[in-house]
C-alpha positions as CSV (number, residue, x, y, z in Angstrom):
1,M,92.2,103.3,93.3
2,R,91.3,99.8,94.2
3,I,93.8,96.8,93.6
4,A,93.4,93.4,93.9
5,H,96.3,91.6,94.9
6,L,96.4,88.0,93.4
7,I,98.9,85.7,95.5
8,I,99.8,82.2,93.9
9,T,101.6,80.2,96.5
10,Y,102.4,76.8,97.6
11,T,104.9,78.4,100.5
12,D,104.7,79.3,104.1
13,P,101.2,80.7,105.0
14,V,102.7,82.6,108.2
15,Q,104.9,84.5,105.7
16,T,102.1,85.1,103.5
17,A,100.2,86.4,106.3
18,R,103.0,88.9,107.2
19,M,103.3,90.1,103.8
20,I,99.4,90.8,103.8
21,R,99.6,92.4,107.0
22,R,102.5,94.8,106.0
23,M,100.3,95.6,102.9
24,Q,96.9,96.3,104.5
25,H,95.0,99.2,103.0
26,P,91.4,100.0,102.5
27,D,91.5,99.8,98.6
28,F,93.7,96.5,98.8
29,D,92.0,93.1,98.3
30,F,93.9,89.8,98.7
31,Y,93.0,86.9,96.5
32,I,94.9,83.7,97.5
33,H,95.5,80.6,95.0
34,V,97.0,77.9,96.9
35,D,98.7,75.2,94.6
36,K,96.1,72.3,94.5
37,K,98.7,69.8,95.2
38,V,99.4,71.5,98.5
39,D,97.1,70.9,101.6
40,I,95.1,74.1,102.0
41,L,94.2,73.7,105.7
42,P,97.4,75.5,107.1
43,H,96.6,78.5,104.9
44,R,92.8,78.6,106.3
45,F,93.6,81.0,108.9
46,L,94.3,83.7,106.0
47,A,90.6,83.9,105.3
48,N,90.0,85.7,108.9
49,M,92.2,88.7,107.9
50,P,90.4,91.8,106.4
51,Q,89.8,91.7,102.7
52,V,91.4,88.2,102.0
53,Y,89.5,85.7,99.9
54,F,90.8,82.2,98.4
55,I,90.4,81.4,95.0
56,R,88.0,78.1,94.6
57,D,89.1,76.8,91.5
58,R,92.6,75.7,92.3
59,V,95.1,74.4,89.7
60,D,97.9,71.5,90.1
61,V,100.8,74.2,89.2
62,I,103.6,72.6,87.3
63,W,106.9,74.5,87.2
64,G,107.6,75.3,83.6
65,G,104.0,73.9,82.3
66,Y,101.2,75.6,81.1
67,N,99.2,74.7,84.3
68,T,100.6,78.2,85.8
69,I,99.0,80.1,83.2
70,E,95.8,78.3,83.9
71,A,96.0,79.0,87.5
72,E,96.1,82.8,86.7
73,L,93.4,82.9,84.3
74,R,91.2,80.9,86.6
75,S,91.9,83.2,89.3
76,V,91.6,86.3,87.4
77,Q,88.1,85.0,86.2
78,E,87.1,84.5,89.8
79,I,88.0,88.1,90.6
80,F,86.0,89.2,87.6
81,D,83.2,87.2,89.0
82,T,83.0,88.9,92.2
83,N,81.7,91.9,90.5
84,R,84.0,94.2,92.5
85,E,85.5,97.1,90.5
86,Y,89.2,96.8,90.3
87,D,91.7,99.5,88.7
88,Y,94.5,96.9,88.8
89,I,95.1,93.2,89.5
90,H,98.8,92.5,90.7
91,L,100.1,89.0,90.4
92,M,102.3,88.0,93.2
93,S,103.9,85.1,95.0
94,G,103.9,83.9,98.4
95,Q,107.6,85.0,98.8
96,D,107.2,88.6,97.5
97,Y,107.3,91.2,100.4
98,P,106.7,94.9,100.0
99,I,109.6,97.5,100.4
100,K,107.4,100.6,100.3
101,P,104.6,101.2,102.8
102,A,101.1,100.2,101.7
103,S,100.0,104.1,101.3
104,Y,102.8,104.6,99.0
105,I,102.2,101.8,97.0
106,H,98.6,102.8,96.5
107,D,99.5,106.4,95.5
108,F,101.8,104.9,93.0
109,F,99.3,103.3,91.1
110,V,97.2,106.4,91.5
111,Q,99.9,108.5,89.8
112,H,100.4,105.7,87.0
113,R,96.8,104.9,86.3
114,G,96.5,104.0,82.6
115,H,99.8,102.1,82.6
116,E,100.4,98.4,82.3
117,F,103.2,97.1,84.2
118,L,105.3,93.9,83.1
119,E,108.9,93.0,82.4
120,F,109.8,92.3,78.9
121,E,112.5,91.4,76.4
122,H,112.1,90.6,72.6
123,F,113.0,86.6,72.1
124,D,115.8,87.9,70.1
125,D,117.5,89.3,73.1
126,W,116.2,87.3,76.1
127,S,118.0,84.1,76.4
128,A,119.7,81.6,73.9
129,D,116.6,79.2,74.6
130,A,114.0,81.2,74.1
131,Y,112.8,80.0,70.8
132,T,113.2,76.6,71.7
133,R,110.5,77.2,74.2
134,I,108.0,77.3,71.3
135,Q,109.6,75.8,68.5
136,Q,110.3,72.3,70.2
137,Y,107.4,70.2,71.8
138,H,107.3,70.2,75.6
139,L,105.3,67.6,77.6
140,T,106.1,69.6,80.8
141,N,102.3,69.9,81.7
142,Y,101.7,66.1,81.3
143,R,102.3,63.3,83.9
144,F,102.8,60.0,82.2
145,P,105.7,57.5,82.5
146,G,108.2,58.0,79.7
147,R,107.0,61.5,78.7
148,Y,110.5,62.9,78.4
149,Y,111.8,60.1,76.1
150,F,108.5,60.7,74.1
151,Q,109.3,64.3,74.0
152,K,112.7,63.8,72.7
153,L,111.2,61.4,70.0
154,L,108.8,64.3,68.8
155,N,111.4,66.8,68.5
156,R,113.7,64.3,66.5
157,L,111.2,63.2,64.0
158,L,108.8,66.3,63.6
159,P,109.6,69.6,62.0
160,S,109.9,72.5,64.3
161,R,106.6,74.0,65.8
162,V,105.2,77.2,64.1
163,S,103.0,79.5,65.9
164,P,99.3,79.6,64.3
165,V,99.1,83.3,65.1
166,A,101.6,85.6,63.4
167,L,103.3,87.4,66.7
168,E,106.5,88.7,67.9
169,Y,107.7,87.1,71.1
170,F,108.5,88.5,74.3
171,G,109.5,87.3,77.7
172,S,110.8,87.9,81.0
173,S,109.4,87.4,84.7
174,M,106.0,86.0,85.1
175,F,104.9,88.8,87.4
176,W,102.6,91.9,86.4
177,A,100.0,94.5,87.3
178,L,97.5,95.1,84.5
179,S,94.5,96.7,83.9
180,P,91.0,94.4,84.1
181,T,90.5,95.8,80.7
182,C,94.0,94.5,79.5
183,L,93.5,91.2,81.2
184,R,89.9,90.9,79.5
185,Y,91.6,91.2,76.1
186,I,94.4,88.6,77.1
187,M,91.7,86.0,78.4
188,G,89.5,86.7,75.3
189,F,92.4,86.0,72.7
190,I,93.3,82.9,74.6
191,R,89.8,81.5,74.8
192,T,88.8,82.4,71.3
193,N,92.0,81.3,69.6
194,T,91.8,77.2,70.2
195,R,94.7,76.6,68.0
196,F,96.7,79.2,69.6
197,R,95.8,77.8,73.1
198,R,96.7,74.2,71.9
199,F,100.1,75.2,70.9
200,M,100.7,77.1,74.0
201,R,100.1,73.9,76.1
202,L,103.1,72.0,74.4
203,T,105.4,75.1,75.1
204,W,107.9,75.5,78.2
205,G,107.8,78.2,80.7
206,S,104.9,80.1,79.0
207,D,104.1,82.0,82.3
208,E,107.4,83.9,81.5
209,F,106.4,85.1,78.0
210,L,102.5,84.5,77.2
211,F,101.1,87.7,79.0
212,Q,104.2,89.8,77.6
213,T,103.9,88.6,74.0
214,L,100.0,89.1,73.8
215,V,100.3,92.7,75.4
216,L,103.2,93.8,73.4
217,N,101.3,92.7,70.3
218,S,98.2,94.7,71.2
219,S,97.2,98.0,71.4
220,F,98.0,98.0,75.0
221,Q,101.7,98.3,73.9
222,K,101.7,101.8,74.0
223,N,100.6,102.0,77.7
224,V,103.5,99.5,78.8
225,V,106.1,100.4,81.4
226,N,108.8,97.7,81.3
227,S,108.7,96.9,85.2
228,N,107.2,94.2,87.1
229,L,107.7,96.4,90.0
230,L,110.1,93.9,91.8
231,Y,113.4,94.1,93.0
232,I,114.9,90.7,92.1
233,D,118.7,89.4,92.5
234,R,119.3,86.8,89.7
235,E,122.4,85.6,88.3
236,P,122.5,85.7,84.5
237,G,121.2,82.2,83.1
238,A,119.9,81.1,86.6
239,A,116.7,79.3,87.0
240,H,115.7,81.0,90.1
241,P,116.5,84.5,91.8
242,N,118.7,84.5,94.9
243,V,117.1,84.4,98.4
244,I,116.9,88.0,99.6
245,S,119.1,88.6,102.4
246,I,120.8,91.1,104.8
247,R,123.2,92.0,102.3
248,H,120.6,93.1,100.1
249,L,119.5,95.8,102.4
250,P,121.4,98.7,101.2
251,D,120.0,98.2,97.8
252,L,116.5,97.4,99.0
253,A,116.6,100.9,100.7
254,C,117.5,102.8,97.8
255,S,115.3,100.9,95.3
256,S,112.5,102.7,93.3
257,K,110.7,99.3,93.2
258,L,107.5,98.4,95.2
259,F,108.2,94.8,96.1
260,T,111.1,92.2,96.3
261,R,111.4,88.6,95.8
262,K,112.6,86.0,96.7
263,V,112.0,86.1,100.3
264,N,112.3,83.2,102.6
265,M,111.8,83.2,106.4
266,A,113.2,79.8,107.0
267,D,116.5,80.6,105.4
268,E,116.7,84.3,106.4
269,P,115.0,84.7,109.5
270,L,115.9,88.3,110.4
271,V,115.7,89.8,106.7
272,L,111.9,90.6,107.1
273,D,112.3,92.3,110.6
274,R,114.9,94.4,109.0
275,I,113.0,95.5,105.9
276,D,110.1,96.3,108.3
277,E,112.4,98.8,110.3
278,L,113.4,100.2,106.8
279,L,109.7,100.7,106.3
280,V,109.0,102.2,109.4
281,Q,112.0,104.5,109.4
282,G,111.4,105.7,105.7
283,E,107.6,106.0,106.0
284,Q,107.4,109.8,106.6
285,Q,110.0,110.4,103.9
286,W,108.0,108.2,101.3
287,M,104.7,109.9,102.2
288,V,105.8,113.1,100.8
289,K,107.9,111.8,98.0
290,K,106.2,111.6,94.6
291,P,106.4,107.9,93.8
292,A,108.7,107.5,90.4
293,V,108.3,104.7,87.8
294,A,110.0,101.8,89.1
């Protein structure tokens, strides 16, 4: 069971290194996409770590813009271009952290081979603004003076946008662990459906619904587990999750998830030490316990 962990990051490279060290495993490779707007030099030392590779085709990631999807697709393509065989590609951020030992994570994927992991809700149930993400014009991915005035004008003068492909839309967190076969399907769909790709470039937060929508409208739907394997503390309606702190430790200790986010060493300098202690203390127990679906 070989896994490529794809880390899309713009944050602390020291924290990224710590995460990778905690996840070291003979069957785990790490591919790092550093946001193009960020100086890559402080991250370069990560290439000296075992089984760590940098994504060369970097993208300027814009929060809420289609460029996040572009970064994911280009990174996955580079992983494919290595011709290394993987059973899963797992999308992470630089602010994730394992809450299970690497061997447990590996065994989890072995025992759940054939499943696709991503979190989803139907747009009808997801959020009040779900449909506005696709029905209104969003110029988030573009940078020019007056873009939001122009965006407001477009939405006032033009009718609601209609998806060029008849799909049921689903959304949730952007993170996933998918098989290469599933990812090839997604990438092929996007690249061959030009009108759909243009349509998506004018949506908002496509990283939170594009993968879910395509997978749940495909034959891969029957293999989907509704989980991104992450413990996340997010207030209802909040744009960002809460930073993981000492108060979360009891929940992390009993969680069935494999990872947590959002971790910030600068804000919570002791929390990673405590998580590491939990990993060491529980390692023997987790080694003999059959992983459950998170």
